[in-house]
ZAROLO-160740 format. One line per 3 residues: number of its first residue (from 0); for each residue x, y, z of C-alpha. Coordinates in steps of 0.1 Angstrom, whole numbers, plus 5000, padded with zeros to 4 digits. Last residue first. Example, Ala and Ser with C-alpha at 12.3 -4.5 7.8 and 13.67 -1.06 7.14 Angstrom:
REM ZAROLO-160740
1> 5137 4989 5071 ~ 5123 4955 5078
REM end
This chain:
REM ZAROLO-160740
566> 9222 0863 6909 ~ 9198 0846 6885 ~ 9204 0852 6848
563> 9178 0866 6825 ~ 9162 0852 6792 ~ 9139 0828 6811
560> 9123 0859 6829 ~ 9109 0869 6794 ~ 9114 0906 6788
557> 9090 0935 6789 ~ 9099 0972 6784 ~ 9114 1004 6799
554> 9098 1009 6835 ~ 9129 1027 6849 ~ 9158 1042 6830
551> 9189 1049 6852 ~ 9220 1063 6833 ~ 9251 1051 6854
548> 9283 1069 6863 ~ 9301 1047 6889 ~ 9306 1068 6922
545> 9299 1040 6945 ~ 9266 1058 6952 ~ 9257 1052 6915
542> 9262 1016 6917 ~ 9240 1015 6949 ~ 9213 1032 6931
539> 9216 1005 6901 ~ 9211 0979 6929 ~ 9180 0998 6942
536> 9166 1001 6907 ~ 9139 0972 6909 ~ 9125 0993 6939
533> 9113 0974 6970 ~ 9077 0965 6974 ~ 9052 0979 6998
530> 9015 0966 6996 ~ 8988 0987 7010 ~ 8952 0976 7017
527> 8922 0995 7007 ~ 8887 1004 7022 ~ 8900 1039 7030
524> 8930 1050 7009 ~ 8964 1042 7024 ~ 8984 1065 7043
521> 9024 1062 7045 ~ 9040 1060 7077 ~ 9054 1025 7071
518> 9020 1014 7063 ~ 8990 1034 7077 ~ 8963 1009 7079
515> 8931 1012 7058 ~ 8927 0975 7056 ~ 8959 0958 7070
512> 8993 0962 7055 ~ 9015 0938 7035 ~ 9050 0946 7037
509> 9085 0941 7021 ~ 9076 0918 6992 ~ 9105 0904 6974
506> 9102 0882 6942 ~ 9118 0847 6939 ~ 9089 0827 6928
503> 9084 0816 6964 ~ 9078 0855 6971 ~ 9051 0856 6943
500> 9035 0823 6957 ~ 9032 0841 6991 ~ 9019 0871 6973
497> 8992 0849 6958 ~ 8979 0836 6991 ~ 8979 0871 7007
494> 8962 0885 6977 ~ 8933 0860 6985 ~ 8929 0873 7020
491> 8933 0911 7008 ~ 8907 0911 6981 ~ 8880 0926 7003
488> 8905 0952 7014 ~ 8907 0965 6977 ~ 8943 0966 6967
485> 8970 0994 6969 ~ 9007 0997 6959 ~ 9033 1015 6975
482> 9069 1016 6960 ~ 9102 1014 6975 ~ 9138 1030 6967
479> 9162 1028 6995 ~ 9174 1050 7022 ~ 9199 1039 7051
476> 9202 1027 7087 ~ 9228 1000 7094 ~ 9250 0978 7071
473> 9232 0973 7038 ~ 9213 1004 7041 ~ 9244 1025 7042
470> 9250 1009 7005 ~ 9214 1019 6996 ~ 9218 1054 7007
467> 9194 1071 6982 ~ 9186 1107 6975 ~ 9212 1115 6949
464> 9191 1137 6930 ~ 9191 1116 6898 ~ 9183 1086 6917
461> 9151 1104 6935 ~ 9140 1114 6903 ~ 9143 1081 6884
458> 9124 1066 6914 ~ 9095 1089 6908 ~ 9088 1072 6875
455> 9086 1099 6852 ~ 9055 1119 6835 ~ 9038 1125 6868
452> 9001 1132 6875 ~ 8994 1097 6888 ~ 9025 1079 6900
449> 9022 1098 6932 ~ 9054 1109 6948 ~ 9067 1099 6982
446> 9095 1108 7004 ~ 9104 1099 7041 ~ 9088 1065 7040
443> 9093 1047 7071 ~ 9111 1016 7087 ~ 9106 1014 7126
440> 9126 0991 7145 ~ 9151 0975 7123 ~ 9155 1008 7104
437> 9153 1016 7067 ~ 9143 1049 7054 ~ 9120 1041 7026
434> 9122 1068 6997 ~ 9091 1067 6974 ~ 9071 1057 6943
431> 9034 1060 6952 ~ 9001 1045 6940 ~ 9005 1014 6918
428> 8972 0998 6914 ~ 8963 0960 6923 ~ 8929 0946 6912
425> 8935 0911 6922 ~ 8921 0888 6893 ~ 8952 0866 6891
422> 8966 0885 6860 ~ 8961 0917 6881 ~ 8983 0903 6908
419> 9009 0892 6883 ~ 9009 0927 6868 ~ 9009 0947 6901
416> 9040 0926 6909 ~ 9057 0934 6877 ~ 9054 0970 6888
413> 9084 0964 6909 ~ 9108 0965 6880 ~ 9132 0936 6871
410> 9166 0946 6861 ~ 9184 0948 6830 ~ 9220 0962 6829
407> 9229 0979 6796 ~ 9264 0982 6783 ~ 9284 1011 6770
404> 9314 1015 6748 ~ 9296 1018 6716 ~ 9261 1032 6717
401> 9234 1006 6710 ~ 9240 0990 6743 ~ 9251 0955 6745
398> 9230 0933 6771 ~ 9236 0926 6808 ~ 9207 0906 6825
395> 9191 0904 6860 ~ 9171 0882 6882 ~ 9173 0883 6920
392> 9139 0902 6921 ~ 9124 0932 6938 ~ 9158 0942 6952
389> 9160 0953 6990 ~ 9151 0917 7000 ~ 9183 0905 6986
386> 9201 0922 7016 ~ 9239 0912 7017 ~ 9243 0889 6988
383> 9220 0908 6963 ~ 9235 0942 6973 ~ 9272 0931 6971
380> 9263 0915 6938 ~ 9251 0948 6923 ~ 9284 0964 6937
377> 9304 0937 6919 ~ 9283 0941 6891 ~ 9293 0979 6887
374> 9328 0970 6892 ~ 9328 0945 6862 ~ 9306 0971 6840
371> 9330 1000 6845 ~ 9348 0995 6813 ~ 9315 0990 6795
368> 9303 1023 6804 ~ 9271 1019 6824 ~ 9233 1020 6812
365> 9203 1012 6830 ~ 9172 0992 6816 ~ 9143 0986 6839
362> 9121 0956 6832 ~ 9085 0945 6835 ~ 9081 0907 6833
359> 9071 0881 6807 ~ 9067 0844 6814 ~ 9080 0815 6833
356> 9078 0805 6869 ~ 9058 0774 6859 ~ 9032 0777 6886
353> 9033 0815 6894 ~ 9030 0822 6856 ~ 9045 0854 6845
350> 9021 0870 6818 ~ 9028 0908 6823 ~ 9013 0924 6792
347> 8985 0944 6813 ~ 9014 0959 6835 ~ 9029 0972 6805
344> 8998 0991 6793 ~ 8993 1003 6826 ~ 9029 1015 6831
341> 9028 1037 6800 ~ 8995 1053 6807 ~ 9007 1056 6844
338> 9038 1076 6834 ~ 9021 1105 6818 ~ 9030 1113 6779
335> 9030 1151 6774 ~ 9013 1157 6741 ~ 9026 1161 6708
332> 9004 1177 6684 ~ 9024 1210 6689 ~ 9004 1242 6693
329> 9009 1269 6670 ~ 9041 1290 6674 ~ 9054 1303 6709
326> 9066 1339 6710 ~ 9103 1340 6711 ~ 9127 1336 6741
323> 9157 1359 6742 ~ 9145 1384 6768 ~ 9169 1413 6771
320> 9172 1418 6810 ~ 9185 1448 6827 ~ 9205 1435 6856
317> 9205 1423 6892 ~ 9174 1444 6898 ~ 9170 1453 6934
314> 9147 1438 6962 ~ 9135 1458 6995 ~ 9107 1472 6974
311> 9093 1437 6969 ~ 9088 1432 7007 ~ 9097 1394 7013
308> 9079 1363 7013 ~ 9095 1328 7022 ~ 9107 1296 7011
305> 9088 1292 6979 ~ 9117 1269 6968 ~ 9148 1262 6987
302> 9179 1257 6965 ~ 9213 1249 6978 ~ 9239 1254 6949
299> 9271 1233 6943 ~ 9287 1244 6912 ~ 9292 1221 6882
296> 9282 1244 6852 ~ 9247 1228 6854 ~ 9243 1236 6889
293> 9248 1274 6879 ~ 9222 1270 6853 ~ 9197 1256 6877
290> 9203 1287 6898 ~ 9194 1310 6869 ~ 9162 1288 6862
287> 9150 1290 6900 ~ 9118 1312 6892 ~ 9108 1287 6869
284> 9092 1303 6837 ~ 9053 1307 6834 ~ 9028 1286 6814
281> 8992 1296 6816 ~ 8963 1273 6807 ~ 8928 1286 6801
278> 8897 1269 6812 ~ 8861 1269 6795 ~ 8868 1234 6779
275> 8895 1216 6797 ~ 8932 1221 6788 ~ 8955 1193 6776
272> 8993 1201 6781 ~ 9013 1200 6750 ~ 9028 1234 6753
269> 8993 1249 6762 ~ 8964 1229 6750 ~ 8933 1251 6740
266> 8901 1251 6761 ~ 8897 1287 6763 ~ 8928 1303 6746
263> 8963 1299 6760 ~ 8987 1320 6780 ~ 9023 1314 6771
260> 9059 1318 6783 ~ 9053 1344 6810 ~ 9083 1353 6832
257> 9063 1382 6847 ~ 9076 1407 6871 ~ 9097 1439 6862
254> 9072 1466 6872 ~ 9059 1472 6837 ~ 9057 1434 6832
251> 9032 1431 6861 ~ 9010 1456 6846 ~ 9009 1437 6814
248> 9005 1403 6831 ~ 8974 1418 6849 ~ 8960 1429 6816
245> 8964 1394 6802 ~ 8948 1381 6833 ~ 8919 1405 6829
242> 8915 1393 6795 ~ 8913 1355 6806 ~ 8889 1358 6835
239> 8860 1343 6819 ~ 8882 1313 6806 ~ 8887 1303 6843
236> 8922 1300 6853 ~ 8947 1272 6850 ~ 8985 1267 6861
233> 9017 1254 6846 ~ 9052 1261 6859 ~ 9084 1261 6843
230> 9121 1248 6843 ~ 9141 1251 6812 ~ 9152 1225 6785
227> 9176 1229 6757 ~ 9181 1250 6726 ~ 9192 1285 6719
224> 9226 1283 6717 ~ 9239 1304 6745 ~ 9210 1309 6770
221> 9194 1276 6759 ~ 9225 1258 6766 ~ 9230 1275 6800
218> 9193 1264 6809 ~ 9201 1227 6802 ~ 9179 1211 6830
215> 9178 1172 6839 ~ 9216 1163 6842 ~ 9223 1193 6867
212> 9196 1181 6890 ~ 9170 1209 6898 ~ 9140 1188 6881
209> 9125 1173 6912 ~ 9127 1207 6929 ~ 9103 1221 6903
206> 9077 1197 6918 ~ 9082 1203 6952 ~ 9090 1169 6969
203> 9065 1152 6991 ~ 9040 1147 6963 ~ 9004 1142 6961
200> 8993 1174 6946 ~ 9016 1199 6926 ~ 9016 1175 6898
197> 9050 1164 6881 ~ 9056 1172 6846 ~ 9082 1163 6819
194> 9086 1172 6781 ~ 9065 1204 6781 ~ 9064 1218 6747
191> 9079 1240 6720 ~ 9093 1272 6735 ~ 9111 1292 6708
188> 9147 1302 6713 ~ 9158 1280 6684 ~ 9140 1249 6700
185> 9131 1252 6738 ~ 9117 1222 6756 ~ 9100 1230 6786
182> 9105 1210 6818 ~ 9080 1206 6848 ~ 9060 1219 6877
179> 9023 1211 6874 ~ 8989 1222 6884 ~ 8985 1255 6903
176> 8948 1265 6901 ~ 8942 1301 6901 ~ 8910 1320 6908
173> 8913 1357 6893 ~ 8900 1384 6919 ~ 8928 1407 6911
170> 8947 1396 6944 ~ 8944 1361 6928 ~ 8964 1370 6898
167> 8991 1387 6920 ~ 8993 1355 6940 ~ 8995 1332 6912
164> 9023 1351 6896 ~ 9042 1352 6932 ~ 9041 1314 6929
161> 9065 1318 6901 ~ 9092 1325 6926 ~ 9113 1357 6929
158> 9150 1353 6937 ~ 9167 1354 6971 ~ 9202 1348 6971
155> 9224 1341 7000 ~ 9263 1339 6991 ~ 9285 1317 7015
152> 9319 1322 7030 ~ 9353 1310 7024 ~ 9359 1330 6993
149> 9351 1361 7016 ~ 9383 1357 7033 ~ 9396 1393 7027
146> 9364 1411 7035 ~ 9328 1409 7024 ~ 9303 1382 7019
143> 9274 1387 6993 ~ 9239 1390 7006 ~ 9218 1391 6975
140> 9180 1403 6973 ~ 9167 1398 6938 ~ 9148 1417 6911
137> 9156 1402 6876 ~ 9120 1387 6874 ~ 9103 1354 6867
134> 9134 1341 6851 ~ 9151 1332 6818 ~ 9152 1370 6807
131> 9185 1369 6789 ~ 9202 1390 6816 ~ 9188 1369 6843
128> 9207 1340 6829 ~ 9239 1360 6823 ~ 9236 1372 6859
125> 9233 1337 6873 ~ 9265 1328 6852 ~ 9284 1357 6866
122> 9273 1351 6901 ~ 9288 1316 6898 ~ 9319 1327 6882
119> 9326 1352 6908 ~ 9326 1324 6936 ~ 9312 1326 6971
116> 9299 1292 6980 ~ 9262 1288 6974 ~ 9230 1296 6991
113> 9195 1298 6975 ~ 9161 1312 6989 ~ 9133 1312 6965
110> 9110 1342 6969 ~ 9072 1349 6973 ~ 9065 1386 6968
107> 9052 1409 6996 ~ 9039 1443 6987 ~ 9048 1476 6968
104> 9053 1482 6930 ~ 9028 1510 6930 ~ 9004 1499 6904
101> 9016 1463 6901 ~ 9005 1457 6939 ~ 9024 1430 6954
98> 9003 1413 6984 ~ 9014 1375 6981 ~ 9004 1360 7014
95> 8974 1341 6998 ~ 8998 1325 6970 ~ 9021 1316 6998
92> 8995 1296 7017 ~ 8984 1279 6987 ~ 9019 1270 6979
89> 9022 1254 7013 ~ 8988 1236 7010 ~ 9003 1217 6979
86> 9034 1207 6999 ~ 9014 1200 7029 ~ 8993 1171 7014
83> 9024 1149 7007 ~ 9040 1162 7039 ~ 9010 1147 7061
80> 9011 1113 7046 ~ 9050 1116 7051 ~ 9050 1125 7087
77> 9079 1148 7088 ~ 9111 1139 7069 ~ 9121 1178 7067
74> 9105 1182 7100 ~ 9126 1155 7116 ~ 9159 1173 7102
71> 9147 1204 7119 ~ 9142 1187 7150 ~ 9175 1171 7150
68> 9190 1207 7144 ~ 9170 1219 7174 ~ 9138 1239 7176
65> 9132 1266 7203 ~ 9113 1265 7233 ~ 9099 1288 7258
62> 9110 1322 7277 ~ 9113 1304 7311 ~ 9146 1290 7304
59> 9154 1281 7269 ~ 9139 1247 7266 ~ 9150 1225 7236
56> 9132 1209 7206 ~ 9135 1179 7186 ~ 9156 1160 7212
53> 9130 1131 7215 ~ 9126 1142 7252 ~ 9121 1177 7243
50> 9094 1170 7217 ~ 9076 1149 7242 ~ 9077 1177 7268
47> 9064 1200 7239 ~ 9034 1179 7234 ~ 9024 1183 7271
44> 9032 1219 7271 ~ 9008 1223 7241 ~ 8981 1203 7261
41> 8983 1229 7288 ~ 8983 1260 7267 ~ 8951 1249 7252
38> 8948 1230 7218 ~ 8921 1238 7191 ~ 8942 1228 7160
35> 8927 1246 7128 ~ 8958 1262 7117 ~ 8950 1295 7133
32> 8944 1276 7164 ~ 8981 1262 7164 ~ 8994 1297 7161
29> 8976 1308 7191 ~ 8986 1277 7210 ~ 9022 1282 7199
26> 9020 1319 7212 ~ 9006 1307 7246 ~ 9031 1279 7249
23> 9061 1300 7245 ~ 9084 1306 7215 ~ 9120 1310 7210
20> 9128 1324 7175 ~ 9131 1310 7140 ~ 9093 1319 7133
17> 9090 1293 7107 ~ 9110 1265 7123 ~ 9091 1270 7157
14> 9058 1270 7137 ~ 9067 1239 7118 ~ 9079 1220 7150
11> 9046 1228 7165 ~ 9029 1215 7133 ~ 9050 1182 7135
8> 9036 1179 7171 ~ 9001 1183 7162 ~ 9006 1158 7133
5> 9021 1132 7156 ~ 8992 1135 7179 ~ 8969 1129 7151
2> 8989 1098 7142 ~ 8985 1083 7176 ~ 8948 1086 7174
REM end
């Protein structure tokens, strides 16, 4: 199958990228075999020639090949259906590779690798956060530039990742199930609850990476005032292993590794996350917290999570921490609200009629400064006049914001399509929010995050991290927000008729797949067909790209289409 060939080539690129050296066909074949691909040297050479032709690898004499910059970029995008599964498997690999022994403080730990321009203020902020215990461990490896021109160079910093905790528990025979990465709310230095979550499974973006935007975390505020949001991870272990886990954390703490926020009782919710009977939830501070603080202060920091493993004894403590977080109190009654619960309730309430073109649709509500409204609407108009198919609907509305000096821009949400289909007896279900790379020949998803297991619409995350390039897409190749929905394959013929009427009513559908067909490089469940729609926030993304500050909020409420204007 073509996609299987592509998968093998992606694995070859991963091997070359991981080893960071010139490799021959024999070595690559051996590495592939360890990964479950039984390819001989001849088959590897065949695949390598294709990679050479694409410019992803380059032959270096008789020594073998090395990956090119173009190959690294391709690997970042990868086969999106493969990348979605790869993220979770990457963490499983790192958990297995962790060998740190708390008895002698020797062995490998998982690290996050970050780079940033040399600046004393950045380093001071990072030390400040470490000094207050908002990290997994104060042990780091830091490569600081030397000499007169060091301000022009970059600092490389390795910090211990929370995945190390999972590995150390596993080495004690405790099964660990990574569940979520998210944000924990702190009040008066006390952890209260998780406010946002993304499941480790079914996402192409590392969960905590989704929350590294400066507008999402407030680590510095927690350190200095005791209130705010910090990144954290959540995992499960069996109830029977709880006492051993507590003892292991005590041993870890003696060598300067922990970051424990809370370990629950059997079946007890942990910081608002329900836990099944006979299981125990554990929340641990995100190892990237000090770097998030630097980003909050306005500095450019490149963070790569769970990037590598290093020997713990080669790391040194950057400071002697005095932890400021207090012990958590009784469990909050507030539970984390997952996105799909809200979405399904709104989907049910959609009553747009395909004959009269009247009725309620789901809307996004975004906010701009009133003084920027005219410029924002000019950008909005540019999108609608140039590529109307990149917006789910031609309808919008502006309404006064409750806060003085701001105006809200209402756009139609793509989940409206799910509502219309379900209203017409087609069981449509939203599966993924993603980034679609536009190309006349081969459009493809380069990021996907499942709606299930997330507390946010993935499009809000992509927007906050500046991952779109809608304005570029209006001219040549760019990146737009898009959603993938699924319907049973048996319903596809009737769905095509309804989707045609939906388009006639002024909504945009990018593609309807065939049963079990890969659609724009995204996999669809067996016996289902995929439907791809543009994101309703694409005009808002374009406004943001034009350096106009906008607060984007997806899937906010319902509005009668008659109350909206046509662009």
